[in-house]
N, C-alpha and C positions, 0 to 999 in steps of 0.2 A: 132370811138376812143377816148378811155378815158386813161387816164392817173393816175397812182399809186401810190399815195402821203404817205408818211409818217405820219398818223397822230397825232393830237395833244396827249400828252402820259399822262404829269402831268404838274401843275404850274412850277413846279422845274428841270423839264424834258426837254432838248433843244435837246439834240442827242441820238441817238442808234447805236447797232453794229448789224449787217443782220448775223445771226447766219448761215441760211442755207435757202435755197430757195425749198420749198416742191414740188413746179409745175415746167415744164423747158419749153425752148421755143418752142412754136409750142402746148401746152397743151389748152384743152378745159378746161374752170373755169364756175364756176356758182357762180350768186351773192350770196357773203356771205361762198365761201368757201374759205380756208384758203391757203394765198400764199407764206409766208415764217414768219419765227420766228425771233422776235427781242428781245436783249437784253440791257436794260437797267441799269441803275446805281443802281437799287430796284429788279425790276423782269424781266420774262421775257413775251413779248405780242405777240397776233399773228398779222399779217399783212393779211387782207381779201380781197377778190376782191369786187366791188361796181357795179359789171355790169357783165351779161353772156359774154360772146366771148372767144376769143382765145389768150393765154398769147402771144402778140407776139414779145417782146422783154423785155428783163434783162438788165438794165443799168448798174447795183452796183451789186459786188460781195459779196460771205459768207467772212467777215471778215472785210466791210469799213464800214466806221462810216459814217452814214446818218443823215442830218439835218431833223428836223420836218417841215414838208412842203415839200420835197424834192421828185423831181419825182424819183422812182429807175426801173419803168416796164410799158409797155404799153402795152393793151388790145382793141383787136381788135373786133367790133363785127362779122365781118366776119368769114367765116373758112378757117383754116389754107391751106394752098398750099400741091400739092403732096409728096412735099419734109419737110412737117411738120413745113412749116415758114408761118404765115398770112402773107398775102398782108395788107402795111400799105402807105396811102397817102405820110406821111412824111419820111419813111424809105425804102431808095432802098435797096433791097435784093443783097447780092454777086450771081455770077452766080455759078454754080454748080460745074465747074472744078477748080475753086477757092477756092470755102470751102472743097472742096475733099483735095486740098493741105495742107490746113491749118484748121484741125475740131475747131480750138477754133476761127477764126475768126467771128468778130461780121457786123453787116450791118451798112456801113456809110453813116451819110445824106444828103440827097442831095447836101444841100448847102455849103457841106465842098467840095465836088468835084467841085464846081464850083468856090470857094475860089480862085483857081490860077490855069491858064492857061497850059496846058503842054505844055514843051517845048522838051523835046525828045521823040521821040517815045515809046509806050507803048509796052513790052512782048505781042506776042499774045495770050498768055493763060490770063493776066493780062486786065480788064475792063478796057474803053476806061478813061482817067482821072486820074488813079491811078500808080503811078511806083513803083517798088519794092524795100523794103529797104531804104538804104539810097542814093539811085539814086534821090529821091522826090526833087524836087525845096523848100528849105527852108520854104518858105511862105504857101505851102500845108501842109510841116510837120508841121506846127504850127497851121493852120487851124484844121489839124485834133487833134493836142495836146488838141486843144482848147474844140474841140469836146467831147474828152474822161476828161475834167475837168482839163487838166493841163494846167499850163503856158507855154506860147510861150517860147523856150531858156532855160527854167528850167532845173538845172542841179540836176537830180535825182537818189542821192545816185553814183555818179560817172559816169552817163551814158553819160555824154556832151551830152545832149539833147536827148537821145535816147527815143523813143516812150515805155510806158511799163504799162501794165493795175495796177491799185493801190495793186492790193492783189499778183502783182510781184514785184513790188518794196518793199514792206511789207516783201515777200520772202528774198530777197537779203538782205536786212536789218538784216535780222534775222541769217539767213545764213552767213552773211560777205562774199558776192560772189558778184562780179564786172558784171554787166549785160553785159556790152561788149565783156564776155568771153563766151557768150550764144550763141548758135546759134539760130535763129528765124526761123520760117516758114510762118509768117506771109506777103503776098505781101505789107502790109505799112510800113513794117518793127518794127511793135512792139510785144514788147516780153510779154507773158503770163506764167502763172503757166505750163501747159501743158510744152512748150520749158524748163522748167528747169527738169523736168522729163525726156524728151526725150533727154537730155544732160548729164544725169546722171554718162553714160560710159564715159562723155567727161574729167572728172577731171578739172572742170573750176577754176582757180585761185583765192584764195581769196585775197582782196585788200591790207589786211594785214599779210604779211606771219609770220606764228610762230616763235618766238624767239629760236635761237638753247639754248640747253639746257647748254652748256658753258657758255653764254652770262648771262643766269640764275646765275649759279653759280658766276659770275664775280658781279653783282649785290645783291649778298649774299644771294640768293635763293629766293627773295622775284619773286613772279608770275609779268610777263608784266602788265603795266598799262592800256592797249588796250586791258586786258579782253582773251587775249589768253592761251590756255591751252597745255601742252605736253600730258595730257589724257583726253579719252574720256567725253563730257560733252553734255550735253540734254538741250537746248534750249527750253522753254515754255514762251509763249506770256502772260503778264497778260490779264485776264478778263478784260471787262470794270467793273462789280462789283468786283473785287477782286481788282482794282484799288482805287473805289470809298470807300471801307471797309478802305482800305489803307488812304487814304486822311483823311477819318471822323477820324479815331482812332489816327492821328498824329495832326488833328486840334483839338482834344479834348484835347490831353496833354499840348498842346501850348497856347490855350485859357482858360483854367480853373485851377483853383488852385484846383489841386487835390491831395488829402489825403486818404488814406484807416484804414479803423480800424477793428477791428476784435472781435470775440467771437466764444464759442461754446454751441451747443446745445445738450442735453439729447434726444434722438428720440426715449426713451423708450415708451412713453404714446403714442405718435402718430402710433407706430407698434402695440401698443396692441390694439387699436382702430382698425385700418386695418385688424387686423387677426381676430378679435371679428364681425366687420362688412362687412368683405369683399365681402362673398356670398351673403347676403340680398341684397348691394348694387348693384351689379351686378345684380341680377334678378329685380330688379327694376329700374333701369336706364340702363342696358344694355352697361354698361362700368364702367372699375373696381376704386378703388378710390385709387389714385396715391397719390404723396407727393407733387404735385406744389400747389393742390386747399388747404391743410395747409399752408404752404408758402403764397400764395396771400391772402387770408385770413388775415392771421399777417400781412404782409407787410400793406395792407389797414389798420386793426385796427393800427398798428404802426402810420403809415402817418394822422391820426385823432389826434393823441396826437403830432405829428411835424411836422405840415403842408409846413415848410420851405423847406421838403426835397420833396415835391409834386409840386415845383415851378420851374421857371424858369427866367435866366435874359435876360430884352431887352430892349438894348439901356440902359437907366438909371432908369431904373423901374425893380420890384421885381413883376412877375406875380405869384400868389398863384391861384392855381387851385383849384377848389371846385367839383372837380368829378377825378374819380379814374380809367384810361384806362391803365392798366399795360400791358408792352411790356415783351415777354416770348421766349427769344433766342432760335433760333431753327438751329441748324447746317445741311446744307445741302451739296453737290457736290460742289457746283457752290461757297460756302461761306458762311457765317453766317446771318440770315435775326430775324427779332426781329419784328414778328408780334403783336399784340395788343388786348387785352382783353377788350371790352370797357365797361365801366359801370360794372368794376368786383365787386363791392362794394353791387350791388344790384343781383347779381347770388348767386344760390346756391352751395352746394361742386358737386351737378352732374353737375350744368351749367357751373361751371368753369373747370369741366374735359372735359366736352364734349366740350365744347370752343376751349381748348388748342389742343385737340386731332385734334379737327376738323382745327385749325390753322395750327398746324404741317405736318397733314396730306398733307394741299393744299401748302404748302413751299417743301415739296418734291416731291412733282408731277409738282412742276413751274406754280400752279394755282393760285396764289397770288395775289390779285388784289392791287393796291397801294394804294387804302382805306384801307387796312389790314394793310398796314406798318405806316401810319400816324397817331402823335397826341399823341401818347403815353404821360404819367407822370412821368413813373417812370420804371425802368426795372429790371427783374429777370433774371438771368444766370445760370445754373445749368451744371460745370465743372464736378460734382462727377460723373455723367455718362460713364465719359470717364475715371475713376480712380484719379483725380484730388483731390489733400488733401490739400489743400492753394493755394490761387492764389488772384490775387490784380485786379479786373474787371476793364475796362475802362467805362470812361461815356460815355452814350448814347445822343451827344448832340442835342439838348440845354438841356435834362434833368441835374439836378443836385444831383441826387443819381439814384446807382446800387447795387441789392445785389446777393452776390454770394454765390449759395449753392454748397457744395463738398461731397466725401465720405463719406459713414457711416462707421464707424471702431469700433469695438469693443475696447476699452481702459478701464483700472482701472480707476475708480474714488472713489474717498472717501467718502462715507457717514457720516463719523463721526468722531472722533479722533482714533476711534481703528477696524473700520470696514470698507472696501473698496470692491466695486464688479467689475464684467466687465459690461459695459454699450454700448449700439451703440450709438457713439458719433457723433459728426457732427461739422466741421469748418464752421462758416458764416463770410463773408467779406461785408465791405459794406463801397465802393469808394462814396466820397462826394464830392462839391465844395466849398471849402474852402470859396471862396467871399462871400458866402450868406449863409451858414452853419458854425457855429463853431463846434469845439469838443464837445462840452457839449452836442449839440444837436443831433450830429451824434452817440456819444456813448449813450445817451440815446434812440436813435429810436433803435439803433441795441440791445440794453437790454430788450426794449420790445416788439420784435419779439422772442428774447428769452423765454421771461416770456409767450409770448401767444402762442407757440412751444410746451412746457416742461407742459402745463394746457391745451389742445387743448380745452376743454368744455368752457371755456372762448372768444374762437374764435365765436361762437353762441352769446354770450352778446355783443360782440364787433363790431359783423356784425350787 
């Protein structure tokens, strides 16, 4: 028998959330086979089996938060029994007639059964040493609670100490349901997610009743502070990644003296180069010549003139980085991630386009490694792909600069005092940390980016 533990993920990551199990109890697994998918603050990772055998026991459910090193499953080297549950020397399986009465029941450790002697006879269909529901002695209930990671006597969401799986407690909080109103099928009295589904027609009572419309009107029409509504709402739990994004963005605004300066770029020259060179570029490099390579080249060139934009603050020092690892923001269904193009100053236009496209594909397919997201020195984000005309990007801490690209739009531009033309124009924005970057440097940086983009031939010279 071997324990499946949460592996070391990264230096800064100590916990993860189980997204789903790809294997069920009783399934045969091979060494290296993926058992479950984990969501961390930054990327999704796979949990693999370290030996061949049978997945005897799953100890944590989807949605549970688990710590690095925590045991989440048991793999037995023996084959599963006829009922699909492998034998394990440390876990005593529940008899078939009890399992049929409660399909969600889990095996009870032998030491839990021995924790307290039976004081009253058990029903005929319940194994010796286990009493159904609330009839079990308090010491036995506490032992079982301890076995499932719950503190003895703890009040979990108004349950008065009633046993419930972590997923069931979470569902009760999200739906604002009193678990005491849910009928359970588990002989141990433990409430599971399946019990919620089975009791959907039973109309469980909410812990806090909705305030009548008359009371709302007397209160000036404001919604009750409890968050109840008279109209339908959908409860969507924040994912771990969305929580992390929120924390990092708020932290950046609280710790940095963030300001934003703006300029606009005439994209005529770049669009002309792309039009003339696109076909040949695709034939030679099997990838399109996009805008991101031009902007990355321009950012690197400007950073060489204004190195404090490529720095960070660490305690009482300024660390000026002499390398250029440029983060490119990528939007995914799970949230924004910023994979890093390493040594961007050493890459050609084709190399940049290939690197950016590869990272974007990995991000959308959830294949990014933690190393792809660490160590950037400056970030570029392109809200123009979604139609944004102007925005103020938030710093990607501990970096002190981020460039925002926006939508290209035809606008009349004065050529001289007597002539004007419609030109493809783009607003660009630079957010910077005023603690180490002064306005003069920030404006100068953005002007340099504008100059390099409007005369793209100089990008080769600056590179």
